[in-house]
C-alpha positions in Angstrom: -9.9 -27.2 -30.2 -7.3 -26.9 -27.8 -7.2 -23.0 -27.3 -8.6 -19.8 -28.5 -7.4 -16.8 -27.0 -6.5 -13.2 -27.0 -3.6 -11.8 -25.6 -5.5 -9.1 -24.0 -9.4 -9.0 -22.6 -9.4 -5.3 -21.6 -8.2 -2.8 -23.6 -8.2 0.7 -24.5 -10.3 1.9 -27.8 -8.7 1.5 -31.0 -5.9 -1.2 -28.9 -4.5 -3.9 -31.6 -5.3 -7.3 -30.1 -3.6 -10.6 -30.9 -6.1 -13.9 -31.2 -4.5 -17.1 -31.0 -5.6 -20.9 -31.5 -4.4 -24.5 -32.2 -7.4 -26.8 -33.6 -6.9 -30.4 -34.6 -8.5 -33.1 -36.9 -10.6 -30.0 -38.8 -11.2 -29.5 -42.5 -12.2 -25.9 -41.9 -11.6 -23.2 -39.4 -13.5 -20.1 -39.2 -13.0 -17.0 -36.9 -15.8 -14.5 -37.0 -16.7 -16.1 -40.5 -13.4 -15.7 -41.8 -11.2 -19.3 -43.1 -8.0 -20.0 -41.3 -5.4 -22.2 -40.8 -6.0 -25.0 -38.2 -3.1 -23.0 -35.9 -2.7 -19.6 -36.4 -2.5 -15.6 -35.1 -4.9 -12.9 -36.1 -4.3 -9.3 -35.4 -7.6 -7.1 -35.2 -8.4 -3.9 -34.1 -11.0 -3.4 -31.4 -13.1 -0.1 -31.2 -15.5 -1.5 -29.1 -16.1 -4.3 -26.8 -16.1 -7.6 -29.0 -16.7 -11.4 -29.0 -14.4 -13.6 -31.4 -15.9 -16.9 -32.6 -13.6 -20.0 -33.7 -15.4 -22.5 -35.4 -14.1 -25.9 -36.5 -15.7 -29.0 -38.7 -15.0 -32.0 -40.4 -16.9 -34.8 -42.0 -18.2 -35.7 -38.1 -19.5 -32.2 -36.7 -18.4 -28.7 -35.8 -16.8 -27.3 -32.4 -17.1 -23.7 -31.2 -14.9 -21.6 -28.7 -15.7 -17.6 -28.0 -13.1 -15.2 -26.4 -14.9 -11.9 -25.7 -12.5 -8.5 -25.4 -13.7 -5.4 -23.7 -12.9 -1.8 -24.5 -12.6 0.2 -21.4 -13.7 3.7 -22.1 -12.2 5.0 -19.2 -8.4 3.9 -18.2 -7.2 2.6 -14.9 -4.2 2.5 -12.8 -4.6 -0.5 -10.8 -1.9 -0.2 -9.0 1.4 1.8 -8.6 3.7 0.4 -5.6 7.1 0.3 -4.8 8.8 -2.3 -2.6 9.6 0.7 -0.1 7.7 3.0 2.1 8.0 5.0 5.0 8.4 2.4 7.3 11.1 0.7 5.1 12.9 3.6 3.0 15.6 2.9 1.0 18.9 3.6 1.8 21.4 5.5 -0.3 23.1 2.7 -2.5 20.3 0.7 -2.2 18.0 -0.4 -5.2 14.5 -0.4 -5.1 11.5 -1.5 -7.4 8.8 0.1 -9.0 5.6 -1.9 -10.3 2.5 -1.2 -11.9 -0.7 -2.0 -13.3 -2.4 -0.4 -15.5 -6.0 -1.3 -18.0 -7.8 0.4 -20.9 -4.9 3.0 -21.9 -3.1 3.2 -25.2 -0.3 5.3 -23.5 1.5 5.7 -20.3 4.2 7.9 -18.7 6.2 7.7 -15.9 7.7 10.7 -14.3 10.4 11.6 -11.7 9.1 14.7 -9.8 12.9 15.5 -8.5 14.7 15.4 -11.9 12.0 16.1 -14.3 13.0 13.2 -16.0 9.8 11.5 -17.8 9.5 8.5 -19.8 7.1 6.4 -22.3 5.8 3.1 -20.7 5.7 0.0 -23.2 4.3 -2.5 -21.1 1.5 -1.8 -18.7 2.1 -4.6 -16.2 5.7 -4.2 -15.6 8.2 -3.3 -12.8 11.7 -1.6 -12.9 14.5 -1.0 -10.7 14.8 2.4 -9.0 17.9 3.7 -7.3 17.1 7.5 -6.0 19.3 9.3 -3.7 17.2 11.3 -2.0 13.1 11.8 -1.1 11.2 11.4 -4.5 7.7 11.0 -5.6 7.0 9.1 -9.2 4.2 10.3 -11.1 2.0 7.6 -13.6 -0.2 9.1 -16.0 -2.1 6.9 -18.6 -4.8 7.8 -20.8 -6.3 6.8 -24.0 -8.7 9.2 -26.4 -11.4 9.8 -24.1 -9.7 10.1 -20.8 -6.4 10.3 -18.8 -5.9 9.5 -15.2 -2.7 9.7 -12.9 -1.4 8.8 -9.3 1.4 9.5 -7.4 4.0 7.3 -5.4 6.3 8.4 -2.6 9.6 6.9 -1.8 11.7 7.7 0.9 15.6 7.5 0.8 16.7 7.6 4.5 20.2 9.1 5.7 20.2 7.3 9.1 21.9 4.1 10.3 19.6 0.9 10.8 21.3 -2.1 12.0 19.0 -5.1 10.4 20.9 -7.8 12.5 24.0 -8.5 14.8 24.1 -12.1 15.8 26.5 -14.7 17.1 25.9 -18.4 16.3 26.0 -20.0 19.6 26.0 -17.8 23.2 27.3 -21.0 24.9 30.7 -22.2 23.4 33.8 -24.1 25.0 36.8 -21.8 26.5 39.3 -21.8 23.1 36.3 -22.8 20.3 35.2 -20.4 17.6 32.1 -18.4 17.9 30.7 -17.0 14.2 29.6 -13.4 14.4 27.4 -11.9 11.7 25.8 -8.5 11.8 23.9 -6.2 8.6 23.9 -2.3 8.9 22.3 0.0 6.4 23.4 3.4 5.9 27.3 3.3 6.3 29.5 1.5 4.1 31.7 -0.3 7.2 31.2 -0.4 11.0 33.5 -1.4 13.9 33.3 -4.2 16.1 34.6 -4.5 19.8 36.9 -6.4 20.6 38.7 -8.8 18.4 37.1 -7.9 15.2 37.7 -4.3 14.3 36.5 -2.0 11.1 34.7 -4.3 8.8 32.3 -3.8 6.0 28.5 -2.7 6.8 27.5 -6.3 5.7 29.3 -9.8 6.7 30.4 -12.2 8.9 33.8 -13.5 10.8 34.7 -16.3 13.3 36.6 -15.5 16.5 37.9 -17.3 18.8 36.6 -17.1 22.1 39.1 -17.7 25.2 36.5 -16.2 28.1 33.1 -14.4 28.6 33.2 -11.7 25.5 30.4 -8.9 24.9 30.6 -8.0 21.6 29.9 -4.3 20.8 29.1 -3.1 17.0 29.2 0.5 16.6 28.0 2.1 13.3 
């Protein structure tokens, strides 16, 4: 028996589970007493916690393997989060990501509290991109035939300018050589760098020729 597995070990009541197996050198294989092929998949509906047993046999003996599927009566939102938070907000036009993991639910919905938009979730462990233009609270609701639960997650969108970086590749160079400036600013589309550079996109780099001691200033 190379493997005997269930695609989901914790499910809501009434959920469908796929059992998968791969067996070699057997003349007969059964799953809970039902004769099956050496390699296969079987879908079963689970209403209560169940143990499925695979038995493989030939003229030399038998081998067996089991897998347990637990039915959770109470749905649980294990986590619901984003890659952004109050100390690291999104900026307008930037893409964030929501992710979640739900156990024991037969359905789940995601709601945007600002727009009122609500969508059904087809995968209980997944992520999706978000592009809010203002502070927003996302609400995740999940349930089964017995109970429903919900949790909220706030995503902050900043209208402030934030300079992630402004660096030069070398602070000491020979007269007449080039220095490379690099910058990354959020919250604006362009910035101004003096001297020698001028107005440039909010993120970029540029080589400038240095003929004397120079202090560069970035304004955003």
